[in-house]
N, C-alpha and C positions, 0 to 999 in steps of 0.2 A: 236653692232648697227649692224639695217639693213639699215640705210639710214641718212645721214648725212645732217645735216644745211648747209642754202646759206650761214648763219653766224654762227660763232661758240663761242659761249659765253664760256670764264671758273671763275671759282669762286676758289680761294684756300681760304679756313678756317684760318685766321689768328690769330682766339681768343683760348687762351687755356680753356676747356670746365670742366678744370678739377679743374682753380682756382675761388672763390667765388668769385672774381671780374672783372671777364670776361679777364684776363691781356693778354695782345699781345705778340703771339709768332714771334722773331724780327729777325728771321734768313734771311739774305738774299735771296731772290729767283731771279734765272739769267731764264730767260725764251728765245726763238730763235724766230725769225722773220718768220722762216717759219716753218710750221709745216705739217708735212704727217702724216694722221690720218689711213689710209689703212690698218694699223694693224688691227687698232679694229672695224674694217667694214666684217659681215658676208658676205660667197661665194654670197648669194646672190645679195647684193652690188655692191660686184666687176663686177660680171656677167652684172649686168647693166650698169655699166661704170660710177659710179657716180665719183664725184671729192672731192678727200681727200687731194688737196694741199689748206693749210689755211696762209693768209699772216697776221702777226698782224699789226693793223693800229690804237690800244687805249688800253692804260693801265689805272685803275681806281687804285690810290693808299689812303694811311688811314692813318695818321700824327698824332698820341697820342697813348697813354699805353693803354688803355683798348676799351671796344667794348660800354662802356656807355657817353663817349664823345671822344671830336678829331676832325680832321678836312681833308674834301675829297676833293685832287687836282688831276688830270688826265693828262695821254699826249696823244697825237696824230698826226697822220703826216696827212700834207695836201703840195700838191706840191711838195714831195717827201726830205720832211724836217720836226723834229718833234719839238714838241710845249708843254709846260709846260699852261697848264690852273690853276690858282691858283683864285678863285672869279672872279673879276674885269682884271685880271694880265694875260697876255701872253705875254709869253715868249719864243724863239730859244732853245731849248737845243740837244746837239748833242745825237748820239743814245748810246751810253755804257749808260748814265744815266738812258734812257728810259730802257734797258737788264737789269738792274741789281734792281730792285725794293722790 
C-alpha cells in the first residue's frame, strides 16, 4: 500500500464459496484491539510519516448458517465501554466477547 486510509475497514469472508448453499465458515476468529499496518506500507508511505496505527472501535457480526439468511448485529465502543447493538436492544458487553467473534 502506498497510503493508508484514516479509517481502515477489513472484511473477513465467512462464507464457503465451494458450498452449493453458501454455507458459513464457523471457525472462531480473534482480533486485536490495536493493529499496526506499518509492515504493509511501501517505503514511500513510511517516508511521509503516515500513521499506521489503528484502534478497533466496531465489529459487525452475522448470526445464521448461510449467506442467504441470518441476522446481523454489531459491537461498538463508546466512552471506553463496549456495547452490543441488536435491532432495538443495546447492552453492555465485556471486551473478550468482542475480540472472539
